[in-house]
C-alpha positions as CSV (number, residue, x, y, z in Angstrom):
1,M,88.5,131.5,122.3
2,H,87.0,128.8,124.4
3,T,88.5,125.4,125.2
4,Q,85.1,123.6,125.1
5,R,83.4,125.3,122.2
6,R,84.1,122.9,119.3
7,L,82.1,119.9,118.3
8,V,83.2,116.3,118.3
9,A,79.9,115.0,116.8
10,T,79.9,113.5,113.3
11,L,76.4,114.8,112.5
12,V,74.6,118.1,113.2
13,A,71.0,119.2,112.6
14,F,70.3,122.8,111.9
15,V,66.6,123.6,112.2
16,L,65.0,127.0,111.4
17,I,61.6,127.5,113.2
18,L,59.6,130.6,114.1
19,L,57.7,132.1,117.4
20,S,54.4,134.0,117.6
21,V,51.3,132.7,119.4
22,P,51.0,133.1,123.2
23,L,50.2,130.1,125.5
24,S,50.2,129.9,129.2
25,A,53.6,128.7,130.5
26,A,51.7,126.4,132.9
27,R,52.4,122.7,132.1
28,A,49.7,120.0,132.3
29,A,50.3,117.4,134.9
30,D,50.7,114.7,132.2
31,S,52.9,116.8,129.9
32,P,56.5,115.4,129.3
33,T,59.2,117.0,131.4
34,P,61.9,118.5,129.2
35,A,65.0,116.3,129.2
36,T,68.4,117.7,130.2
37,N,70.3,119.0,127.1
38,P,73.5,117.0,126.6
39,D,76.6,119.2,126.4
40,L,78.9,119.0,123.4
41,S,82.7,118.9,123.4
42,A,84.3,120.7,120.5
43,S,85.5,120.0,116.9
44,C,84.9,120.9,113.3
45,G,84.2,118.7,110.3
46,L,80.6,118.2,111.2
47,D,77.8,116.5,109.3
48,I,74.9,118.9,109.5
49,S,71.1,118.9,109.0
50,I,69.8,122.3,108.2
51,V,66.0,122.4,108.8
52,I,64.3,125.6,107.7
53,D,60.8,126.8,108.8
54,R,58.8,127.9,105.8
55,S,55.5,128.4,107.6
56,G,53.3,131.5,107.1
57,S,54.8,133.4,110.1
58,I,58.1,133.8,108.1
59,G,56.2,136.3,105.9
60,N,58.5,138.2,103.6
61,D,61.7,137.2,105.4
62,N,62.5,134.1,103.4
63,D,65.4,135.8,101.7
64,E,67.1,136.5,105.0
65,V,66.5,132.9,106.2
66,Q,67.9,131.5,102.9
67,D,70.9,133.8,103.0
68,A,71.8,132.9,106.6
69,A,71.4,129.1,105.9
70,Q,73.5,129.3,102.7
71,A,76.2,131.3,104.5
72,F,76.2,128.6,107.2
73,N,76.5,125.9,104.6
74,D,79.2,127.6,102.6
75,A,81.4,128.2,105.7
76,L,81.5,124.4,106.1
77,I,83.0,123.7,102.6
78,G,86.3,121.9,102.8
79,T,86.0,121.0,106.5
80,G,84.9,117.4,105.9
81,S,81.3,118.2,106.8
82,K,78.3,116.8,105.0
83,V,75.0,118.7,105.0
84,Q,71.4,117.5,105.0
85,L,68.6,120.1,104.3
86,V,65.0,119.9,105.6
87,S,62.2,122.4,105.4
88,F,58.8,122.3,107.1
89,S,55.4,124.1,107.7
90,D,52.4,121.8,108.0
91,R,54.8,118.9,107.2
92,A,58.6,118.4,106.9
93,T,60.2,117.6,103.6
94,A,63.7,116.8,102.4
95,E,65.3,119.6,100.2
96,P,66.1,120.4,97.5
97,G,63.0,118.8,95.9
98,A,60.5,118.7,98.7
99,G,60.8,115.0,99.1
100,A,58.1,113.7,101.6
101,D,59.7,110.3,102.2
102,L,62.4,109.7,104.9
103,A,64.3,107.9,102.2
104,D,64.7,111.3,100.4
105,L,67.0,112.5,103.2
106,A,70.7,112.5,102.5
107,F,73.9,114.2,103.6
108,V,75.8,115.9,100.8
109,D,79.0,117.9,100.3
110,P,78.2,121.5,101.2
111,A,79.9,122.5,98.0
112,D,77.1,120.8,96.1
113,L,74.2,122.3,98.1
114,A,72.2,125.4,97.0
115,V,69.6,126.4,99.7
116,P,66.4,127.3,98.0
117,T,64.3,130.4,98.9
118,F,61.0,129.1,100.1
119,T,57.5,130.6,99.8
120,S,55.9,131.0,103.2
121,G,52.6,129.3,104.0
122,G,50.9,126.9,106.3
123,Y,51.1,126.2,110.0
124,T,54.2,125.3,112.2
125,N,54.7,121.6,112.9
126,W,57.7,121.4,115.2
127,D,56.7,117.8,115.9
128,D,57.2,116.6,112.3
129,A,60.4,118.6,111.8
130,L,62.0,117.1,114.9
131,E,60.7,113.6,114.1
132,V,62.2,113.7,110.5
133,V,65.6,114.8,112.0
134,R,65.4,112.0,114.5
135,R,64.4,109.3,112.0
136,S,66.8,110.3,109.2
137,P,68.0,107.1,107.6
138,A,71.4,108.8,107.1
139,G,71.9,108.8,110.9
140,H,70.9,110.9,113.9
141,A,72.2,114.4,114.4
142,P,74.1,115.0,117.7
143,L,73.4,118.7,117.4
144,V,69.9,120.1,116.5
145,V,69.9,123.9,116.0
146,M,66.4,125.3,115.7
147,I,65.7,128.9,114.6
148,T,62.2,130.0,115.3
149,D,59.9,133.0,115.1
150,G,56.7,131.2,115.9
151,D,55.2,128.7,118.3
152,P,54.1,125.2,117.3
153,T,50.6,125.2,115.9
154,R,50.4,121.7,114.4
155,R,51.4,118.2,115.2
156,N,51.2,114.8,113.7
157,T,48.0,113.0,114.6
158,T,49.8,109.7,115.2
159,Q,52.2,109.8,118.2
160,L,55.0,108.6,117.8
161,D,56.3,108.3,114.3
162,G,53.4,110.0,112.6
163,H,55.4,111.5,109.7
164,G,53.6,110.9,106.4
165,G,50.2,110.6,108.0
166,S,47.5,113.2,108.9
167,V,48.2,116.3,110.9
168,T,46.0,118.2,113.4
169,G,45.9,121.7,115.0
170,T,45.6,125.3,113.9
171,S,46.8,127.1,117.1
172,T,49.3,126.6,119.9
173,T,47.9,124.2,122.4
174,Q,49.4,122.1,125.2
175,A,49.1,119.1,122.8
176,T,51.2,120.7,120.1
177,V,53.8,121.8,122.6
178,D,53.9,118.4,124.3
179,A,54.5,116.6,121.0
180,A,57.4,118.8,120.2
181,V,58.9,118.4,123.7
182,H,58.6,114.7,123.5
183,E,60.4,114.6,120.1
184,A,63.1,116.9,121.5
185,N,63.5,114.6,124.4
186,L,64.0,111.6,122.1
187,L,66.7,113.6,120.2
188,K,68.5,114.5,123.4
189,A,68.5,110.8,124.3
190,L,70.4,109.8,121.1
191,P,72.3,112.0,122.3
192,S,71.6,115.2,120.4
193,H,72.2,118.7,121.7
194,V,69.2,120.8,120.8
195,F,70.1,124.5,120.2
196,V,67.3,127.0,119.3
197,V,67.6,130.4,117.7
198,G,64.6,132.5,118.3
199,V,64.2,135.2,115.7
200,G,61.6,138.0,115.2
201,S,59.3,140.3,117.1
202,A,57.5,137.5,118.9
203,L,60.6,137.2,121.2
204,S,58.9,139.7,123.5
205,S,56.6,136.9,124.6
206,S,57.9,135.2,127.7
207,D,55.6,132.3,127.0
208,S,57.2,131.8,123.6
209,V,60.7,131.9,125.1
210,S,59.5,129.4,127.7
211,R,58.5,127.0,125.0
212,I,61.9,127.4,123.3
213,Q,63.5,126.5,126.7
214,G,61.1,123.5,126.8
215,I,62.7,121.9,123.7
216,S,66.2,123.0,124.4
217,G,67.2,124.1,127.9
218,P,67.6,127.1,130.3
219,D,71.0,128.5,129.2
220,E,70.8,131.5,126.8
221,L,73.8,132.3,124.6
222,T,74.4,136.1,124.3
223,F,77.1,138.1,122.5
224,S,78.9,141.2,123.7
225,G,81.2,142.8,121.2
226,G,80.9,139.6,119.1
227,N,82.1,137.5,122.0
228,P,79.9,134.7,123.5
229,N,79.0,134.5,127.2
230,M,79.5,130.8,127.2
231,D,80.7,127.9,125.1
232,F,78.4,127.1,122.1
233,G,78.4,123.4,123.1
234,K,76.9,124.3,126.5
235,A,74.3,126.9,125.4
236,D,70.7,125.9,124.8
237,Y,69.3,128.9,122.8
238,T,69.9,132.4,121.6
239,L,67.5,135.2,120.6
240,V,67.8,137.4,117.4
241,E,65.3,140.2,117.3
242,E,65.7,141.1,113.6
243,F,65.8,138.6,110.6
244,T,68.5,140.9,109.0
245,A,70.8,139.9,111.9
246,L,70.3,136.2,111.5
247,K,73.2,135.7,109.0
248,T,75.6,137.4,111.4
249,T,74.5,135.3,114.3
250,I,74.8,132.0,112.3
251,A,78.3,133.0,111.2
252,R,79.3,133.3,114.9
253,F,78.3,129.7,115.4
254,V,80.5,128.4,112.7
255,R,83.4,130.5,114.0
256,E,82.9,129.1,117.4
257,L,82.8,125.5,116.0
258,C,85.6,125.8,113.5
259,G,88.0,128.6,114.4
260,P,90.8,127.9,114.5
261,S,91.1,124.5,113.0
262,L,93.0,122.4,110.5
263,N,90.7,120.0,108.6
264,V,92.4,117.3,106.5
265,V,90.5,115.3,103.8
266,K,92.5,112.3,102.5
267,K,92.4,111.7,98.7
268,L,93.6,108.5,97.2
269,Q,95.1,108.4,93.7
270,L,94.4,104.8,92.7
271,A,96.6,102.6,90.4
272,N,93.8,102.6,87.8
273,G,94.2,106.3,87.3
274,T,91.2,107.5,89.3
275,T,91.1,109.6,92.5
276,V,88.7,108.9,95.3
277,D,88.0,109.9,98.9
278,A,89.6,107.7,101.6
279,T,87.4,105.7,103.9
280,D,88.0,103.8,107.1
281,A,89.4,100.9,105.0
282,N,92.5,103.1,104.5
283,P,93.2,105.1,107.6
284,F,96.1,107.6,107.6
285,T,97.8,109.3,110.6
286,F,98.8,113.0,110.6
287,T,100.9,115.1,113.0
288,A,100.3,118.8,113.3
289,S,103.1,120.9,114.9
290,M,102.0,124.5,115.9
291,N,103.9,127.7,116.2
292,P,103.3,129.3,118.6
293,I,102.3,126.5,121.0
294,P,98.5,126.4,121.5
295,S,97.2,127.2,125.0
296,A,95.0,124.1,124.7
297,W,94.1,121.3,122.3
298,T,90.5,120.4,121.9
299,S,90.8,117.9,119.0
300,P,92.4,115.7,119.8
301,A,91.7,116.4,123.5
302,Q,95.1,116.3,125.1
303,A,97.4,118.2,127.4
304,P,98.9,121.5,126.0
305,G,101.9,120.9,123.7
306,Q,103.3,121.9,120.4
307,S,102.2,118.8,118.4
308,A,99.2,116.5,118.1
309,A,98.5,113.4,116.1
310,L,95.2,112.2,114.6
311,T,94.2,109.2,112.6
312,T,91.5,109.8,109.9
313,S,87.9,108.8,110.6
314,D,86.1,108.1,107.3
315,G,89.0,109.8,105.5
316,V,88.9,113.0,107.6
317,A,91.1,114.4,110.4
318,N,90.0,117.5,112.3
319,F,92.6,119.4,114.4
320,A,91.3,122.1,116.7
321,W,93.0,124.2,119.4
322,D,92.9,127.4,121.3
323,P,95.7,129.8,120.1
324,A,98.4,131.1,122.3
325,T,96.5,134.4,122.6
326,P,92.9,135.2,121.6
327,T,94.1,136.8,118.3
328,S,97.2,134.8,117.5
329,D,97.9,133.4,114.0
330,T,99.2,129.9,114.0
331,V,101.7,128.4,111.6
332,I,101.4,124.7,111.1
333,T,103.8,122.0,109.9
334,L,101.7,119.0,108.8
335,G,103.3,115.6,108.6
336,E,102.0,112.2,107.6
337,Q,103.1,108.8,108.7
338,S,104.1,106.5,105.9
339,K,101.7,103.7,104.9
340,A,102.6,100.5,103.0
341,G,101.4,100.5,99.5
342,W,101.1,104.3,99.2
343,T,103.3,107.3,98.7
344,Y,102.6,110.9,99.7
345,N,101.9,112.9,96.5
346,G,101.1,116.5,97.5
347,I,98.5,118.8,99.1
348,T,96.0,121.5,98.3
349,C,94.9,123.9,101.0
350,W,92.3,126.7,101.3
351,R,92.0,129.3,104.1
352,N,88.4,129.8,105.1
353,N,87.2,132.9,107.0
354,L,84.2,130.9,108.2
355,D,81.7,133.7,107.2
356,G,80.3,132.1,104.0
357,T,82.7,134.0,101.7
358,P,84.7,131.8,99.3
359,A,87.8,130.2,100.8
360,Q,91.2,131.3,99.4
361,L,93.5,128.8,97.7
362,V,96.8,129.1,99.5
363,L,98.7,126.0,98.5
364,N,98.7,123.5,95.6
365,D,101.5,121.1,94.9
366,V,99.7,117.9,94.0
367,G,101.7,115.5,91.8
368,Q,100.4,113.5,88.8
369,N,99.0,110.1,89.3
370,A,101.9,108.5,87.5
371,V,104.5,105.8,88.2
372,G,107.3,107.3,90.3
373,A,105.5,110.5,91.3
374,S,105.9,111.5,95.0
375,K,106.4,114.4,97.3
376,T,108.1,115.0,100.7
377,P,105.5,114.2,103.4
378,S,106.1,117.3,105.6
379,V,104.6,120.6,104.6
380,L,104.8,124.1,106.2
381,L,101.3,125.6,105.8
382,P,100.4,129.3,105.6
383,A,99.3,130.9,108.8
384,V,95.7,130.4,110.0
385,G,94.0,133.1,112.1
386,A,92.1,132.7,115.4
387,Y,88.7,132.7,113.6
388,Q,89.8,130.9,110.4
389,A,90.0,127.3,109.3
390,M,92.7,125.7,107.1
391,N,91.1,123.1,104.9
392,C,93.4,120.7,103.1
393,E,93.1,117.8,100.8
394,V,96.2,115.5,101.1
395,F,96.9,113.1,98.2
396,N,98.5,109.7,98.3
397,R,99.3,107.7,95.2
398,Q,98.8,104.0,95.2
399,I,102.1,102.2,94.4
400,R,101.6,100.1,91.3
401,T,102.4,96.4,91.7
402,G,103.7,94.0,89.1
403,S,104.3,90.3,88.8
404,V,107.1,87.9,88.1
405,S,106.1,84.9,85.9
406,V,108.0,81.6,85.7
407,D,107.9,79.2,82.8
408,K,109.6,75.8,83.3
409,V,111.2,74.1,80.3
410,T,112.9,70.7,80.4
411,V,115.3,69.2,77.8
412,P,114.0,67.1,76.3
413,G,110.6,68.6,76.6
414,G,107.6,67.0,78.2
415,R,109.3,65.6,81.2
416,P,106.8,64.9,84.1
417,E,109.0,65.8,87.0
418,S,107.9,68.7,89.3
419,F,110.0,71.7,90.2
420,S,109.5,74.5,92.9
421,F,110.5,78.1,92.9
422,T,110.9,80.9,95.5
423,L,110.8,84.7,94.9
424,Q,113.3,86.4,97.2
425,Q,114.2,90.0,97.9
426,S,117.5,90.6,99.7
427,G,117.5,87.0,100.6
428,S,114.1,86.9,102.2
429,P,111.3,84.9,100.6
430,V,108.3,86.9,99.4
431,G,106.5,84.1,97.4
432,T,106.5,80.4,96.5
433,I,105.5,78.4,93.5
434,P,105.5,74.9,95.0
435,A,105.2,72.7,91.9
436,M,105.6,73.2,88.1
437,T,106.3,70.8,85.3
438,D,107.3,71.3,81.7
439,A,103.6,71.1,80.8
440,T,102.5,73.7,83.3
441,A,101.6,77.1,81.9
442,A,103.7,80.1,83.0
443,T,102.9,80.9,86.7
444,A,103.2,84.3,88.3
445,F,104.2,85.7,91.7
446,G,101.5,88.3,91.8
447,A,101.2,91.8,93.5
448,V,105.0,92.4,93.6
449,A,106.0,95.8,94.7
450,P,108.7,97.7,92.7
451,G,112.2,96.4,93.6
452,T,115.0,93.9,92.8
453,Y,114.2,90.2,93.2
454,D,115.8,86.8,92.7
455,V,113.9,83.7,91.4
456,V,115.4,80.7,93.2
457,E,114.8,77.2,91.9
458,A,115.1,74.3,94.4
459,D,117.5,71.6,93.4
460,A,115.8,68.7,91.7
461,A,117.1,65.1,91.8
462,H,118.6,63.9,88.5
463,F,118.4,67.3,86.8
464,T,121.0,69.9,85.9
465,R,120.0,73.5,85.5
466,L,121.0,74.8,82.1
467,S,120.0,78.4,81.8
468,S,117.4,81.1,82.5
469,T,116.1,83.9,80.3
470,V,114.6,87.1,81.5
471,G,111.7,88.6,79.5
472,S,112.0,91.9,77.8
473,E,109.6,93.7,80.2
474,A,110.8,94.7,83.6
475,W,110.4,91.9,86.2
476,N,107.9,90.3,83.8
477,S,108.9,86.7,83.0
478,R,111.7,84.2,83.4
479,D,112.2,80.9,81.4
480,L,114.2,78.3,83.3
481,K,115.6,75.3,81.5
482,S,116.8,72.0,83.0
483,R,117.8,68.6,81.6
484,P,118.2,65.2,83.3
485,H,121.7,64.0,84.0
């Protein structure tokens, strides 16, 4: 396990590209200098753009590419991630549907995304692929992961922002390389960490590897016995010789990002009977207590200790840690701070092996969205392994509010004098009706939480209070009668 290997970013781009045509590693004097690749600190719950090369150099390996991308996507289900899919050859398009407009780009729940198997054809336009990722109206991607078996052979004729216009080039030239490096530099400045996966037989070309380094950086990620030589967030590229090994390599990335982790998605059971995802308009704070004590916390970044607290961001809280030993299981007690207007009402959890296989349902005690339903807001979760994620949906029910209505009646009726009322709970005022007459329609103290209340009428000169009548519905209405004396 590695303390700095998880990803704090809210968006990730995952680009599949391919290497083949040689070109001198010498760089023209006016070529852009590759920018330093920003490092990533670690977390799960990422928003991700998966960008797949469908150019002719893929050949008959589309199935392996699709399988690897789908496994990557499926491993993110339940983590709070959203996924955006792009493919490219001569031009880049939003998928599914091959939408050519930037407006077609969108981040979706990975549970709703089926990665298509593409038909190979056309040239390789790194420039357009990187530009589309950079210009996505859904937001920039702090991580760009490019998987390539071929060098760039096309670029957009217009520099910059040439997407949607004409393209030029049929071979790898300094101009096609420079265009890609310039776009990569712009991504890094956002900041985005650009990570490249080189795949296929063309990896034997040192020039091709040099061009990969030009859009990412010099630090190669390698694996020995399944263990990485460095933190994923600091690595710039990795090389996979066979397409058949691509899925295994991609699975290692997800495990580095998300194992182990606890990913909490907040669900709100509204008073109208519907259930929705929470947003920043309704933040909730969770505390995770670990046994055994982690050797380090990476999300939130804090000193080692048994417990950590996080407040949801856009309805999601992602806890990440290094276990006590590299293979330790962790048992988690999850607690939630109370929030006015809401009551905790249960949890559903899945344990995810982070390899693309379906997650296992391990806990489900969600209560009905009904008046009075609630649960105890502290839950002992099943153990999570060193390379697993526990993905939970935590439900809170909105407390229904009511109203207390007051109808003033004078004897005899029709008196013009004004009367005022205060709604009190345990002697403390919670609402005021400053003025009512016999002719005023019934007036309500609105949005009253469940409880016991008193309606207190201020003394009025020359009037004696005769009686009050409570309506048949709970804390619904009260008639108050007075007569002059």
